[in-house]
C-alpha positions, 0 to 999 in steps of 0.5 A: 158524256158531259157536254163541257168536255166536248168544248174543252177537247175542241179547244185543245185541238185548235189551241195547242201544239206540242213542245219539249216543255209541254203544250203551248199555244199554236194556230192549228185547225185540226179536228177535235181530239187530234191533239189529245195524246189518246184521240181515239178514246177522246173521240169515243167519249164525245158522243153527239150531244150539243155543245155547251153555252157560250158563258161556260169558262175554260175552268168549267170545261177542264173540270168536266174532263177531270171528273170523267177521269175521277169516275174511272179512277174510283171504279179502278180502285174499287176493282183493285181493292176487291181482287182475290189475292189469296193465291198471291205469295207474300211478295205479290201481296206486298206489290198489290198493297202498293197498288191499292195505296197508289190507286187511292192516292190517284183518286185523291189527286184527281179530287183536289185537281177538280176544284182547284183554280190553280192549274199549275198545282193541278198539273203537278197533282195530275202528273203524280196520278200518272206516276202512280199508275206506272209505280203499281206496275213497277212493284211487280216488275221489281220482284219479277212477278209481271205475270200477276198483272194479268189478274188486274182489270187490265182494260179498265186500268189502261183506259184510266191511264189514257184518260189521265193523259188526256186530262193532263193535256186539257189542264195544260191547255187551260193553264197556259191561258189562265190569268191566275197563272200569268199573274202568279208568274209575273209576281214571283219575287225573292223576299228581302231575307232570301227566302221564297214566298211559299214558306211561312214566316213561322217556318222560316224562323224554325229553320233559322233558329239555333234552338227551335221549340218542339212539340215532341222530343224523341230521344233514345235515352228516355229524356224525351217524350218518345224513344222512337221516331215512329211513336212521335209521328203517330202522336202528331196532330197532322193538321194545318199548323206546323208540328215540330218533332225534335230528334236528338242525336242517335241512331234510330233503326226503324222504318218510318211512314208519314201518311198522307193525312199527316201534313206539315210535320217537321223533323229537326235533328242534331246535325248530319251524321248526329241524328241518323234514321236507318234501315235496310229494306231492299229488293233482294229481300222481297221489298218493292222499291217503293216500300223499301224506303227507310223513311217514306213521306206522303203528307204534304208540307214535310220539312226535315233539317239537320239529320241523316236518312240511310239505307244500309242494305249495300250495293249487292242488294240493288234497289234500297231506298233511304228516303221516298218523298211524295210530299207536295211542297216538301223541303230538306235542308242540311240533310244527308241521304246515304245508300247505294242503288236508288238512295233518294226516291223523289217520287212525285210532287214539288220538292226542294233540297238545299245544302244536302249530301246525297250518296249512291251508285246506280240511279241514286237520285230517281223518281218523277217529282218536280224537284230542284237540288241547290247547293248540294254535294252529290257523292258517287260511291264505289259500286259492285265490280260489274256496275257503272254509276248513274247519278240520276234516273228521271221517270217522266212518262208523259210529255205534259208532265211538269216534272224533272230533276234539276241540279243547280249550283252543286258539286258532283264528286267521288266519295272517299271509297270511290276516289282511289278507284274512280278510274275503274268505273264509268260514272254518268250524270244520268240515264232515261228511266222513261220516255220523256225523262228530263234532267238538267245540271246547271252551274255545277262543279262536275269532277273528273269521274264523270264520263266524257259522254256524260249520259248513258242510254237505258237499253238504247231507247228514248234518245229523241224524246228525253230532255237532258241539259247542261248549262255553265257547268265547270270542273274536269268532268264538265266539258261537253265536247265528247258528250252524247249526240242524242237529239234530246241532249242539249248544251244550253247556251241561252240564259232564257232557256236555262231560266226555265229550270230555276227554282222560281220558274220550274219549281214555282218556289217563290210561292212556297219555299220562304215559309220553310225558312230555307235559303234559296236562289230563285234565278240562275 
C-alpha cells in the first residue's frame, strides 16, 4: 500500500467529522480509518509500512488514495468488458452496454481527479464516479433483470464502490483545508453584466446575440448543411473551442448522443416549441432509463438555447427521458423539456438551467448532479389514474457527494391538462430516491396543487439521512405548517443556511456560468 495513503487516512481520522453538508473540521482523536465510510477496507489497505516524509503535501496524500481506487476501477472495467454475455437477451445486453460505458467513465473521472489541484472539481468528478456504480445496477433493476447482476464480478465491484466512498471522503478532507479552495470561495463575484465567471465572453455573446453565427446549420428542408441533428453532431470537431450548431425550426424525430469526446458543443434553436427534438424510447419498450433519453449529453461544456427536448412515450410507458446530461459545466437557457415520468435526467456533474420549462408527472426532475434551476417554470402534468406526482427524485448515495437539486426563484404549477383535475391527484415537491437525497426549493412560487405534506417518502425510508429544505417560498402551496415531520426536513429561516444552496456557493457558478452568456443570480 502506498505510504502516502497511510498519512491521508490518519489525517482524515483526526481532522474530520460528519455534517449534513459533508465533512468538516473537527477535533476528534479517533484511530486511523475510523472516520472513513468503510474503515475495515481502509484498515486492510494500510499495512505496516512506515509513514511518509514530513514534506509530503496533502495533495500528494489524496492523490495516492485516488490512485488505489483508479487501479481497482481499471480492473473492474476490464472484467466487465470481458464478460461472456452470449446468454443475455437483448434487454440484458443493453443494460450491460450501459455498465460498460459507465465503468469506462468512472476510470475517466478518477484519472482527471488524480492530477487536479482543484479539489472542488475533483469532488464533483468523484461524486459522478460513485453515481455510475449505482446506475449500472439500476439498468438491470429497471428491466426486472436483477438476477443478471450475479454474473458480474461482485466482490471487485463492491470493493470499488467502497474505495470510491473512501476517496471521496479523503478528497473532501483535503479540500476543506485547501488554500486554493479558500481563495476561490473568497473571490467569487458577480460580473458587471450579470453573468458569472465560468462562461467566457465569447459564449456570453453567443447567448445574448439575436443572430449568432453558426459553424453548422441543420434544416429539414435542405437549406442547411445537414438535415438531422445527429449528422451535425458527428461532423463537429468536439474540441476546445466552442462549436455552434444552429437548428432551424422543425420537429426532429431522432435520438441524439453527444459523446464524452464531443466537448463545448452548443445547440441554438429558433425558440421553444419551434425547434423540437423528439423521441419515444422508454422502459416498457425495453430501454433502460439511462438509454431512453431523446438527447443524451456527456461532452463537457454543452450549451443549449431556444429549443425543446421531448419524449412522447406517454405516462403509461413509465420511465422515458427527454434529456439526460452528464456534461460538466452544462448550461440550458430558454429551453423546454417535455415528458411524463423521468422527463429530465440531471445525471451527474455541474449543470445550470435558466428561464426553462419542465413538464412531467413522476420524478420528472431526477438524478445526482450538482444542479440549480433558476427562474424556471415547472409544470405538473396529469398522471395516470393510479399515480401521484413528484416533482423531484434526487439520487445522492453518499453523504460526502456535493450533489443536490436546487430550485430557486421558480414557479411550480399545473399544466393546462392538469388544472381541471388537480384536486384528484396528490402532488409533492419530491421523494428521496436514495439515502442522502438532497433537494431545496427557495424563493419559489408553489401553487395550490402541492400537497400540504410537501414531500412523499420512498417506501418509508431515508427520512433522517436526507436533506430537504424550503426557504421563503410563496403561493397557495407554500405553507410549511402541515409539512412532514421527518428529521431530514428543514424549514430554512437563516439566509446563511439558504446561501449554501445559491448558484455562487452550491454550484460554484461564478467560476463558469459567465462564459455561457446566461444571466443568473449568484446569491439569494
